[in-house]
C-alpha positions as CSV (number, residue, x, y, z in Angstrom):
1,M,132.0,72.8,83.4
2,S,133.0,70.2,80.9
3,T,131.0,67.0,81.2
4,A,129.8,65.6,77.8
5,S,133.1,66.3,76.1
6,S,134.9,63.8,78.4
7,A,134.4,60.1,78.3
8,P,131.1,59.3,79.9
9,L,131.1,57.3,83.2
10,F,128.3,55.1,81.8
11,P,128.6,54.7,78.0
12,P,125.2,54.2,76.3
13,N,124.4,50.5,76.2
14,H,120.7,50.0,75.4
15,A,121.1,46.3,75.3
16,L,120.6,45.9,79.0
17,G,117.0,45.0,79.8
18,D,114.8,47.2,82.0
19,A,114.4,44.5,84.6
20,A,118.2,44.1,84.9
21,L,118.6,47.9,85.1
22,L,116.1,48.2,87.9
23,A,117.9,45.4,89.8
24,R,121.2,47.3,89.4
25,L,119.6,50.5,90.7
26,A,118.1,48.7,93.7
27,A,121.6,47.4,94.5
28,L,122.7,50.9,95.0
29,D,122.1,52.8,98.3
30,A,118.6,53.4,97.0
31,E,115.0,52.2,96.8
32,V,113.2,51.4,93.5
33,L,109.4,51.6,93.7
34,T,107.5,49.6,91.1
35,D,104.1,49.3,92.7
36,S,101.5,50.6,90.3
37,D,100.0,53.0,92.8
38,D,103.4,54.4,93.7
39,R,104.3,54.9,90.1
40,A,101.0,56.7,89.4
41,F,101.3,58.9,92.5
42,Y,104.8,60.1,91.7
43,A,103.8,60.9,88.1
44,Q,101.2,63.4,89.4
45,D,101.5,66.9,90.7
46,I,98.7,68.8,92.4
47,A,97.1,69.7,89.1
48,D,97.5,66.9,86.6
49,A,98.9,63.5,85.8
50,G,101.7,62.4,83.5
51,V,102.5,59.1,81.9
52,T,103.1,56.3,84.5
53,P,106.9,55.7,84.5
54,L,108.8,52.4,84.6
55,A,109.7,53.0,88.2
56,V,110.5,55.5,90.9
57,F,114.2,55.8,91.9
58,R,114.7,57.0,95.4
59,P,118.5,57.4,96.2
60,H,119.6,57.6,99.8
61,S,122.9,59.3,99.1
62,V,124.4,61.7,96.5
63,A,126.7,59.0,95.3
64,A,123.7,56.7,94.6
65,L,121.9,59.6,92.8
66,A,124.9,60.2,90.5
67,A,125.4,56.5,89.8
68,G,121.7,55.9,89.2
69,V,121.5,58.8,86.8
70,G,124.4,57.5,84.8
71,M,123.1,54.0,84.7
72,A,119.6,55.0,83.6
73,T,120.6,57.4,80.8
74,A,123.1,54.8,79.5
75,Q,120.1,52.6,78.9
76,G,118.1,55.5,77.2
77,L,115.7,56.1,80.1
78,A,114.4,59.6,80.5
79,L,114.6,61.1,84.0
80,F,112.1,63.3,85.7
81,P,113.4,64.8,89.0
82,R,110.8,65.4,91.7
83,G,111.2,67.5,94.9
84,G,108.3,67.9,97.3
85,G,105.7,67.3,94.6
86,M,103.9,70.7,95.1
87,S,104.2,71.8,91.5
88,Y,101.2,72.6,89.4
89,T,102.9,73.2,86.0
90,A,103.7,69.6,84.9
91,A,107.3,70.5,85.9
92,Y,108.3,66.8,86.6
93,L,105.5,64.9,84.9
94,P,106.8,62.0,82.7
95,D,105.9,62.2,79.0
96,R,106.9,58.6,78.3
97,A,106.6,55.2,79.9
98,R,110.2,54.3,79.6
99,S,111.3,56.7,82.2
100,L,112.2,57.1,85.9
101,V,110.8,59.6,88.3
102,I,113.7,60.5,90.7
103,D,112.3,61.1,94.1
104,T,114.8,63.1,96.2
105,A,112.9,62.9,99.5
106,A,115.6,60.7,101.2
107,L,118.5,63.2,100.4
108,T,117.9,65.3,103.5
109,G,121.5,65.8,104.7
110,I,122.8,69.1,105.9
111,T,126.4,68.6,105.0
112,A,127.9,71.9,106.3
113,I,126.9,74.8,108.5
114,N,129.8,77.2,108.4
115,E,129.2,79.8,111.1
116,T,132.5,81.6,110.3
117,D,132.1,82.0,106.6
118,M,128.2,82.1,106.9
119,F,127.0,79.5,104.5
120,V,125.1,76.2,104.7
121,T,125.2,73.3,102.3
122,V,122.2,71.0,102.1
123,E,121.3,68.0,100.0
124,C,118.5,68.5,97.5
125,G,115.7,66.7,99.4
126,C,116.1,68.7,102.6
127,T,112.9,70.6,103.2
128,W,112.9,74.3,104.2
129,A,111.3,73.3,107.5
130,M,114.2,70.8,108.2
131,L,116.7,73.5,107.4
132,D,115.1,76.1,109.5
133,A,114.9,73.8,112.5
134,A,118.6,73.0,112.2
135,L,119.6,76.6,112.0
136,A,117.3,78.1,114.6
137,P,119.3,76.8,117.7
138,L,122.4,78.6,116.2
139,G,120.5,81.9,115.9
140,L,120.9,81.7,112.1
141,R,118.8,81.4,109.0
142,T,119.0,81.8,105.2
143,P,117.9,85.2,103.8
144,F,115.2,83.6,101.7
145,W,114.1,80.8,104.0
146,G,111.2,79.1,102.3
147,P,107.8,79.1,100.7
148,F,104.5,78.6,102.6
149,S,104.7,75.0,101.5
150,G,108.1,74.6,103.2
151,W,106.8,71.6,105.3
152,N,106.8,69.6,102.0
153,A,108.8,71.8,99.6
154,T,112.5,70.8,99.2
155,V,115.4,73.2,98.8
156,G,116.4,71.6,95.6
157,G,112.9,71.5,94.1
158,S,112.2,75.1,95.2
159,I,115.3,76.5,93.7
160,S,114.9,74.5,90.5
161,Q,111.3,75.7,90.1
162,G,111.5,79.1,91.8
163,T,109.4,80.0,94.8
164,A,108.5,83.0,97.0
165,T,107.3,83.8,100.5
166,F,109.6,84.1,103.5
167,G,112.1,86.9,102.9
168,T,110.8,87.6,99.4
169,A,109.8,91.2,100.1
170,R,113.3,91.9,101.2
171,V,115.6,89.7,99.1
172,G,113.6,88.3,96.3
173,T,112.7,84.8,95.3
174,S,114.4,81.4,96.1
175,G,117.1,81.6,93.3
176,D,118.3,85.1,94.1
177,T,120.6,84.3,97.0
178,V,122.0,80.9,96.1
179,L,125.8,80.6,96.3
180,A,126.5,77.3,94.6
181,F,125.2,74.1,93.2
182,D,126.5,70.6,92.9
183,V,124.6,69.3,89.8
184,V,124.6,65.8,88.4
185,A,125.0,65.7,84.6
186,A,123.3,63.0,82.5
187,D,126.3,60.7,82.6
188,G,126.6,60.8,86.4
189,R,129.4,63.4,86.5
190,M,129.2,66.2,89.1
191,V,129.3,69.9,88.0
192,R,130.2,72.4,90.8
193,T,129.5,76.1,90.6
194,G,130.6,79.0,92.7
195,A,133.9,79.5,94.5
196,G,133.8,75.9,95.7
197,G,134.3,74.7,92.2
198,Q,138.1,74.5,92.8
199,P,139.6,71.8,94.9
200,G,139.9,72.7,98.6
201,H,138.0,76.0,98.2
202,Q,134.9,76.9,100.2
203,P,131.6,77.7,98.4
204,F,131.4,81.0,100.4
205,T,130.6,83.2,97.4
206,R,128.8,82.9,94.1
207,Q,130.8,85.5,92.2
208,Y,134.1,84.3,90.9
209,G,134.3,84.6,87.1
210,P,131.2,83.8,85.0
211,D,128.1,83.2,87.2
212,L,127.4,79.5,86.5
213,T,125.2,79.3,89.6
214,G,122.6,81.5,88.0
215,V,122.4,79.2,85.0
216,F,121.0,76.4,87.1
217,A,118.6,78.4,89.2
218,N,114.9,78.2,88.0
219,D,115.9,75.7,85.3
220,C,113.1,73.2,86.2
221,G,115.8,70.5,86.4
222,A,116.2,70.6,82.7
223,L,119.9,71.4,82.9
224,G,120.9,68.7,85.3
225,I,119.8,67.2,88.6
226,K,120.7,69.2,91.7
227,A,122.4,67.2,94.4
228,R,123.6,69.9,96.8
229,I,122.8,73.5,97.3
230,T,124.8,76.1,99.2
231,L,123.0,79.1,100.6
232,P,124.2,82.2,102.6
233,L,123.4,82.6,106.3
234,E,122.4,85.6,108.4
235,P,121.6,86.2,112.0
236,R,118.0,85.6,113.0
237,P,116.2,88.8,113.9
238,A,115.6,89.4,117.6
239,A,112.2,91.1,117.1
240,V,109.5,90.3,114.6
241,G,106.0,91.8,114.2
242,G,103.2,92.4,111.7
243,V,100.5,94.7,110.7
244,S,97.3,94.2,108.7
245,F,95.1,96.6,106.8
246,L,91.8,96.6,104.8
247,F,91.7,98.5,101.5
248,G,88.6,99.3,99.5
249,D,90.1,98.6,96.1
250,F,93.1,97.2,94.3
251,A,94.5,100.6,93.3
252,A,94.9,101.6,96.9
253,L,96.3,98.2,97.9
254,A,98.9,98.3,95.0
255,A,99.9,101.9,96.0
256,A,100.6,100.8,99.6
257,M,102.5,97.6,98.5
258,R,104.6,99.6,96.1
259,A,105.4,102.2,98.8
260,I,106.4,99.4,101.2
261,A,108.5,97.7,98.5
262,R,110.5,100.9,97.8
263,T,111.6,101.2,101.4
264,G,112.6,97.5,101.9
265,L,111.0,97.6,105.4
266,A,109.0,94.4,105.1
267,S,110.4,90.9,105.1
268,E,107.0,89.7,103.7
269,A,104.1,91.7,102.3
270,F,101.2,89.7,101.0
271,A,97.6,90.4,100.3
272,M,94.3,88.7,99.3
273,D,91.3,89.9,97.4
274,P,87.7,89.4,98.8
275,A,87.2,86.1,97.0
276,V,90.3,84.5,98.5
277,T,89.4,85.9,102.0
278,R,85.9,84.4,101.8
279,Q,87.5,80.9,101.1
280,F,89.2,81.0,104.4
281,A,87.1,83.1,106.6
282,G,85.3,80.2,108.3
283,G,88.4,78.0,108.7
284,S,88.3,74.3,108.9
285,G,90.8,73.2,111.5
286,G,88.6,73.4,114.7
287,F,89.5,74.1,118.2
288,A,92.6,71.8,118.4
289,Q,94.2,73.5,115.4
290,D,93.4,77.0,116.7
291,F,94.8,76.2,120.1
292,A,98.0,74.7,118.6
293,A,98.4,77.9,116.7
294,L,97.9,80.1,119.7
295,R,100.4,78.0,121.7
296,A,103.0,78.5,119.0
297,I,102.3,82.2,119.0
298,G,102.9,82.3,122.8
299,L,106.1,80.4,122.5
300,A,107.4,82.7,119.8
301,Q,107.1,85.9,121.9
302,G,110.2,85.3,124.0
303,S,108.7,85.6,127.5
304,A,105.8,84.0,129.3
305,L,104.0,87.3,130.0
306,A,104.5,88.6,126.5
307,G,103.4,85.3,125.1
308,L,100.3,85.1,127.2
309,W,99.3,88.7,126.2
310,R,99.8,88.0,122.5
311,M,97.7,84.8,122.7
312,V,94.9,86.8,124.3
313,Q,95.1,89.5,121.6
314,V,95.0,87.0,118.8
315,A,92.2,84.9,120.4
316,R,90.1,88.0,120.8
317,A,90.6,89.0,117.2
318,G,89.7,85.5,116.0
319,R,88.7,85.2,112.3
320,A,85.8,87.6,112.4
321,F,87.7,90.4,110.6
322,L,88.2,88.1,107.6
323,G,84.6,88.5,106.8
324,R,85.1,92.2,106.1
325,E,84.9,92.8,102.4
326,G,87.9,94.4,100.7
327,F,91.6,93.7,100.0
328,H,93.5,92.4,103.1
329,L,97.2,93.3,103.3
330,H,99.6,91.7,105.8
331,A,103.2,92.9,106.3
332,V,105.9,91.5,108.5
333,A,108.9,93.5,109.7
334,E,112.0,92.5,111.6
335,A,114.7,94.2,113.6
336,D,117.5,93.6,116.1
337,D,115.5,95.1,118.9
338,A,111.9,95.9,119.9
339,A,112.3,99.7,119.6
340,T,113.6,99.5,116.0
341,L,110.8,97.1,115.2
342,R,108.2,99.6,116.5
343,R,109.6,102.3,114.4
344,R,109.5,100.2,111.3
345,L,105.9,99.1,111.9
346,A,104.9,102.7,112.5
347,R,106.5,103.7,109.2
348,I,104.7,100.9,107.4
349,R,101.4,102.2,108.9
350,R,102.1,105.6,107.5
351,L,102.9,104.1,104.1
352,C,99.5,102.4,104.1
353,D,97.7,105.8,104.4
354,F,95.6,105.2,101.2
355,G,92.2,105.1,103.0
356,A,93.1,101.8,104.7
357,V,91.6,100.5,107.9
358,E,94.0,98.8,110.3
359,L,92.9,95.3,111.3
360,P,94.1,92.9,114.0
361,S,97.5,91.4,113.0
362,T,96.2,87.9,113.5
363,V,97.3,86.6,110.0
364,P,101.0,87.8,110.0
365,T,101.3,86.7,113.7
366,M,100.1,83.2,113.0
367,V,102.0,82.9,109.7
368,R,105.3,83.7,111.5
369,A,104.4,81.5,114.6
370,I,103.9,78.5,112.4
371,P,105.6,79.3,109.1
372,F,105.7,75.7,107.8
373,A,102.3,74.3,108.7
374,P,101.3,71.5,106.3
375,L,99.8,73.3,103.3
376,P,96.4,72.1,102.0
377,I,96.2,71.1,98.4
378,L,92.4,71.2,98.4
379,S,90.2,74.2,99.1
380,P,88.5,74.5,102.5
381,T,85.4,73.0,100.9
382,G,87.3,70.0,99.6
383,G,87.4,71.3,96.0
384,R,90.3,71.5,93.6
385,M,92.6,74.5,93.3
386,L,94.8,75.8,90.5
387,P,97.1,78.7,91.2
388,L,98.6,80.7,88.4
389,H,100.9,83.7,88.7
390,G,103.1,86.3,87.1
391,I,105.6,88.8,88.6
392,A,105.0,92.1,86.9
393,P,107.0,95.3,87.2
394,W,105.2,98.0,89.2
395,S,104.7,100.1,86.0
396,A,102.6,97.3,84.5
397,V,100.6,96.3,87.6
398,A,97.6,98.5,87.0
399,G,97.2,97.3,83.4
400,L,97.6,93.7,84.4
401,D,94.9,94.0,87.0
402,A,92.5,95.7,84.6
403,A,93.1,93.0,81.9
404,M,92.7,90.2,84.5
405,T,89.6,91.7,86.0
406,A,88.0,92.0,82.5
407,L,88.9,88.4,81.7
408,I,87.3,87.1,84.9
409,A,84.2,89.3,84.2
410,R,83.8,87.8,80.7
411,H,83.6,84.3,82.2
412,A,81.5,85.2,85.2
413,D,78.2,83.6,84.1
414,V,79.7,80.3,82.9
415,C,81.9,80.1,86.0
416,T,78.8,80.4,88.2
417,A,77.1,77.6,86.2
418,V,79.9,75.2,87.0
419,Q,80.7,76.5,90.5
420,L,84.1,77.9,89.6
421,T,85.4,80.7,91.8
422,I,88.4,82.8,91.1
423,G,90.3,84.8,93.8
424,T,93.7,86.5,93.7
425,S,96.6,86.8,96.1
426,F,99.5,89.3,95.9
427,F,103.1,89.2,97.1
428,G,105.7,92.0,97.1
429,V,108.9,90.8,95.4
430,A,111.9,92.8,96.7
431,R,111.7,96.4,95.3
432,S,111.1,95.4,91.7
433,G,107.6,94.0,91.3
434,L,104.4,92.4,92.4
435,L,103.6,88.7,92.3
436,Y,100.0,88.5,91.1
437,E,98.4,85.1,91.7
438,P,94.9,84.2,90.6
439,V,93.6,80.9,92.1
440,L,90.8,78.9,90.5
441,Y,88.6,76.9,92.9
442,W,86.0,74.4,91.7
443,P,84.4,71.2,93.0
444,D,85.8,68.1,91.2
445,A,87.0,64.6,91.8
446,R,90.4,64.1,93.4
447,L,93.6,62.8,91.9
448,L,95.7,60.2,93.7
449,S,98.1,63.0,94.6
450,H,95.2,64.7,96.5
451,E,94.1,61.4,98.2
452,R,97.6,60.7,99.6
453,R,98.2,64.2,100.8
454,T,94.8,65.1,102.4
455,T,94.5,64.0,106.0
456,T,91.6,66.3,107.1
457,D,88.0,65.2,106.7
458,L,86.9,67.5,103.8
459,P,83.9,67.0,101.5
460,R,84.2,64.9,98.4
461,H,82.9,65.9,95.0
462,P,82.0,64.0,91.9
463,A,83.9,64.6,88.6
464,N,83.1,67.9,87.1
465,P,84.4,67.8,83.5
466,A,82.7,71.0,82.5
467,A,84.5,73.0,85.2
468,A,87.8,71.2,84.5
469,A,87.5,72.2,80.8
470,L,86.7,75.8,81.7
471,V,89.7,75.9,84.1
472,K,92.0,74.9,81.3
473,K,90.5,77.6,79.0
474,I,90.7,80.4,81.6
475,A,94.2,79.4,82.6
476,A,95.4,79.6,79.1
477,E,93.9,83.0,78.7
478,M,95.4,84.2,81.9
479,I,98.8,83.1,80.8
480,E,98.4,85.2,77.7
481,V,97.4,88.2,79.8
482,F,100.6,87.8,81.9
483,H,102.7,87.5,78.8
484,A,101.2,90.7,77.3
485,A,102.1,92.5,80.6
486,G,105.7,91.5,80.4
487,A,105.4,89.3,83.5
488,T,107.9,86.7,84.5
489,H,107.1,83.4,86.2
490,L,108.4,81.0,88.8
491,Q,107.6,77.3,88.4
492,I,107.9,77.5,84.7
493,G,107.6,73.8,84.1
494,R,105.8,73.0,80.9
495,V,103.1,75.6,81.3
496,Y,104.6,79.1,81.2
497,P,106.0,80.4,77.8
498,W,109.6,81.0,78.8
499,A,111.1,80.0,75.4
500,R,108.5,81.9,73.3
501,G,110.2,84.5,71.1
502,R,113.3,84.5,73.4
503,D,116.4,86.1,72.1
504,A,118.0,83.7,69.5
505,G,121.5,84.1,70.9
506,A,120.3,83.3,74.4
507,M,118.4,80.3,73.3
508,A,121.4,79.0,71.3
509,L,123.5,79.3,74.4
510,I,121.0,77.5,76.6
511,A,120.7,74.7,74.0
512,A,124.5,74.3,74.0
513,I,124.6,74.0,77.8
514,K,121.8,71.5,77.6
515,V,123.7,69.4,75.1
516,E,126.9,69.6,77.1
517,I,125.1,68.4,80.3
518,D,122.6,66.1,78.6
519,P,123.6,65.1,75.1
520,Q,120.7,62.6,74.6
521,G,118.1,65.0,76.0
522,L,117.0,62.6,78.7
523,I,116.9,64.9,81.8
524,N,113.4,66.3,82.2
525,P,112.8,66.6,78.5
526,G,110.2,69.3,77.6
527,A,110.7,71.4,80.7
528,L,111.4,75.1,79.9
529,G,110.3,74.3,76.4
530,L,113.6,72.6,75.7
531,P,113.7,69.2,73.9
């Protein structure tokens, strides 16, 4: 893995002026954005804004990415790699003006689909929706195949930050199934992990000696800039179906989700508390959006008659059931044939026998019919949203919920005064734990990141500084509750306390890897709590 110990490709030479550097970057197979609005936009995530950088570097090839990284760090510029821009934890927000945001959106190549050895290699800017569309005609997919935000979220960004959704109940989160990385070190050199790290060898497996692939998963880009990612493949299931239930309280919901997790029957198992359900009960897309969803459901059923029948069922169910108070659970199962699918769904129904009422399976059906619909970053009422989360072991889930419920109750009056609402969603993560995700909703002015990404006609709100201050206070308290429960986090960024109190030996090892890859500390400084 040696990089820094060798002679650097671009020795530090801070004498080159910034204007000359930008001209050299623009001469690569790349774009360099210097417009003030562009620089401000790329320095924001969906929650906050960083320092406006010198420019945005958008390479069109991996070679240009590597060359640009080496050129920029040789001049002492800090680099902040950005994927789809859906983060909320300041994961890529610049902390200094003399910096570049690296926008990977043009690196969308799928460089290998190996149907014999069952792996796919993609460039870091390829979105999950692009990857799934390329694999679908071959009857293949990746075991973890993207988050709900997969229309925008990139493979490189997701695996750097960590994400959950499609396949998570069965195989875990985005970093759990990666086979290999090609990572650009600060001087522009390439570091290759997995079996493909030897000349002429295929990256068909992750395990061959020390697991260097795992080091770079969920690193927030602090340990290098991912250029290519290799993922395993599997056949797409022939039969997919879902079930939905209404539970009277969280304890019953958690018991059912734990029972489903133990069996591994579900590909996805996700739930919403009453506050989240109320946010979306009315919907905001209108007839055209609903019809498009129904059409996608029909096309997904495999035959015209089956598709028409499923469309009728979903249309009859509508959204009315979302108005029923309680905790809504939705589970998706898969199988190689319809008979096996029916048996799996029947078993999931038995596992949910905790006083649950079965509901129409509208939500899981629509989620699977249009898995990568553009994800809104504002609430249905046009307000701001801030999700937080922790993945807790099942043994800690009850205590976590009690502590979080008490925290929300303590702030109930002041939340009402500033129109702040808090709802919680839940996701099963393989067999090991529950992803517990409170979401804060409040009316407030938009950031530029919201303006550019919002195409629907949603209400606008004036600045709400009292609510914004309360959001920061409650978010900090929630993070402490997660920490006390022993929860882990995805999207660590600069928000979650990954480095706090961590084993000294482990921290020394991570710091040594950071120095080897990035001796000047210029790649996403501050992420993970590293310098």
